[in-house]
Steps between C-alpha positions, in 0.01 A plus 500: 500500500236613248554724209210736424397508145404859522586764762357843545683823555309789665172357379624448146523142355840442356330248264793255464430129533847383605389137513525476118871569519581242782598208267717720285681630806554148639646376172726801463613478862589131445708591198674781683579267789644240256709778342627614839598134607672435168713818510575459873630152449719603211634830644863559575509620858845653463415700185124503441384628166307831511256359243423198722462719812265734314296200370473350845398840650231552227360152568455574869383850420226380269374240747491757778308747301240256377455353857447848635238578243302187580539550879726197561662665791723208611643469149545880484688522831740219417578610149543861623779387737643279221488787250666745742806279542517420131482878426812561723686210340426609137618849584818356652425649835499153651723206402345174392569201723403130495286562812304762304455265205371230732255753669381617155427138392316436825299821447406368159381175652303683768338723234399194301326354815325834567373532147385140504282574799347805340445307173313223686286756686651426842652853535789603719581329830403706805855461628777356287807456721708356217432807280565736788837331572598531129398865494723562805792341316445717198469820709828401670679511170366860455628580858853404383500771243326744743772437763770572252378847447519619853160378620304683237143404445418235233492650159161629398320368191663650187304745297381439148748606240372725228152522656250669270356843578140513604246586221412866469141449610602323823603720797824382654475348845724640771767257601752484786857572415698216329184295441396439138125586428471193288597283807244673711228450236600132480474453877156658521361294197641170644358588839161557345500174302627292787281669761808626678577835656680790336596848613237640267214345305566403137342719229445466131807725455704233686378232265590715196842576639564129564379418146743756363778345698421158353481646151828689541680190641361284215617735225858515621763384245563124508843496344686543828501242780467774755284429810128525487331814641588512864171597658450266799161336479460541124237232472369534150802392297381151434194618311706702239525359154865438395421605147372838637815536691717465192281638231347792689150368478191585707680490830724784390200730428491721810188680384306177475624405847379829631153463360459128578687396813371147515765218516638369178376154392719206603732394225818309448799649678844539336800316654668703768853438376688300243592244765142420590410135438290394210134604533240219487306659223337369186656793304869483399730656763689698241196654332533872432230744599248574224481845355261744656544365855298182445576208729671196333348246733181434691399297807276205438370263765621149475138386496440673170817347356387150615164562340665593175721193509198278560318654198809443279505143629137450388604655161784248468253216566258632240775552248610132562143380431479692175846376393389137567185551294701660215725199480200287391427744204636482147782758497446571132123549521519702820830672434396843632344349813810293578723804445283705737526229767879495455505883545276462808740244647795720446332811637364312800846383587641853469216637714552233765873572519431879531244447774716256690785758489283732707522254790872452462712673769879504536623244746681791676173536701593171661881535500484847673377330825820311549780758550356601828435136602856394416642797688301434824539117488878517425551729800286258718711201386832684538574454132623736222288451194464700180177467299525529121192528284500431126216523250269715712322624195383147404117507489263254661124474540375696805321193633829302492692783659263502797535125546875463448594738789485252779682212318780741398524647842560153652762415236692819570481445873628144447803631306576751780467251779610162357694615197736789575752426777608729782794736419755292705407178323510673155844639574618155619378352170687761300188699411435870550330580831200639317276245340283563196134407430387561147138531390455488123202484266470445125275374229564158357258373234150550634607514856656729763812356669599627848832397650597526865876442519756531778879450523466317831579142625263319266298189584668212674401178326615271789322701764167500303519124443579437864202722612277314248594166637458621853142593413444151358498598134600224258777664301792307339848654508521483121220750422596804298586839644181648364292242682689562820445872470129438458488331841502840670154563351356223717274617781680533830841453342779710655874460552526787741660399831325779693146631464489878477235758422646509147513131409544144623146375538485330161205712398533713186660323210219256455261793501719687253483199268124461537427870451718514183335182370161655550611781262581233233867578572796283579805522735842347479825510695867512389764484762881477535636421842708795620415719215131572529150408380251621242129441523313556169124573487319486172153655468256557213471865386135506605228287659215626290583370146758232421637294215427134522509163326160333459517122545227238476441223760200267448332760296546776758719810437754614755745791479869469593680833557733549213771639737526154667539297170854409380403280204238251380551170317347154445564227743541202260871557449566530873585241755227481768593305815325426834694544819375334821335744738591785270270467202599526137791689347582579143847529343543820293846540344676313775312664783226322703195711576204425725198415281149628591200380302262792526182294439594256782587775740175687449295184506337560155666229291706183546794484261660148485723568194659837492735442215271650237415813701657842513745603768550860625827563692444769771735650748382563859748647760797401288387139461372360166196285481324319214124546469303251284202638306284371215588770257614862459215732384708814454655809650267788588458797732243446778325721750546374847193467717532423874343179621589558864321833506181348353507147635794367701864412465550177294848327526683500170269766349597875495202635313274459201433665167229514234603348161405621161215248477355614833627206703674546834860374523702458826843664521747254664720598792804301401655520844175370646480226241857375584418519869181291449698241304763471770268477793 
């Protein structure tokens, strides 16, 4: 289905290029759908909150109005039926049931699919039987209410409350009894824009009347949680500035609306209700509207933000070069220059942190996906599971958020399927029938830590070891629990007795580990048989700029991520021993650690005597390893440049950076380095 950029009305060009608003509408519709799903999953079916019902209705109402304006008829028809049922529920003319909640959630899913087709340019399906079946279900709910009133017809669209009077210079249009003139004007304008048919052609007066309606609705007091204006098909609400709604800005000026009926510019919407999930915005979610009706936030494309971050990265490199040059100067003779370089370094760091914060999004944008998944999967598995989420406001780089979704999804599904037991088994074990899965996120040092925990059966050490031996893996019975738990990350490893469409194929955990390692992160498992498991994922705050330790090997500089380093010390006081078929190990405070000589591994140097060299202890996936280097150069902040994007993937190397002297230094992937040493 195509959307005309400009339609004519009785030979007159309406002059509105609707294409410029498409992306704004799709983003707003996505947020409204997320709001609907979040509220529906949390709603109390026995005693639903009026605020929640009104917020759900407003979300469906806004999507329907915008879809009608752009001519997305499939979306309009579905959301119209959804909105009609929601309207009856919020007016307490129809009782909310679990069947309704399920249908509402399915309507949200279907709307998402329809919008995706329009966004990709495919348009609506010629015949969508799934959508038609869903619409029939929604209409059946309306019929319940209709039947209870003696077979009366379905309620007509409610009229606008407090609709404004027409301007003095506009002749009133005759209207049938019980039909609001503003609703008639709306129908004619939408029909003109979408090339539909109306009872009468739209006129400039209709546009002015509609603009007045928008202005009147926008200037309503915001102190009360009362429902939004109830004009069915009000499709312009998502263009109204929230600051203007509260402060009585330009949208409240009905005279301006009468003289210039063009659509308001797309701006940031206000949250529909206090229960709406955290918005994924660069601006703070609790910011107050500025005086004079000015918006407190703006939309900026991610490409512009990435460009800004790249420029700041270049600035950091330049600042590092200047700092290195300044270190060679006499601080007394060049005191002012050295002071200026110090100020530049401090200001560059502050600028970099400020710019990086623009890309930081709350992890709630990831967590919000899982309540619905847990609800549906628990019902499929016949289990009772409660999902708890902690630390949803913890911020993470947008690039990391996009890449952590799939690994976290697999971990949550694993907890549901393998972790939490069925209600009868839980009751037999003295546990409550309802299991709990907890998602938590928090900052720890320079990293973000995400925990996926459950109170289920936990990992069975004997079963894992038996499965490992069955697959021909050489594992002694005396290995530690942590090493046993790490076996589940092996490709093809699974202890499931039956293969289902949820799990059992042994595909997933190895991919999870690989994907998290590619993000310079780590993953570790803690488990207690019969009490549950906890999987901890540690990720850097950002992939663009990182803190690292510069080390020298055979005259070359390499960067070890600071988040992986536990300590560094000299080897001469340590006991280095060679184990047959296992390489060398070093004893550090009574603990034997695998020893990796970086020069030997990379093939750039041969170190016969390592006792005079430096040793860096790193932790990878919960296991400590000693890395031998020639010397430590120093700690510094580096700008990460992708090698894979410009050349190809190199095992053990995660990226590169430009040093202060202009040389290129490789950034080590510690997980890849350990893997290379083992294999």
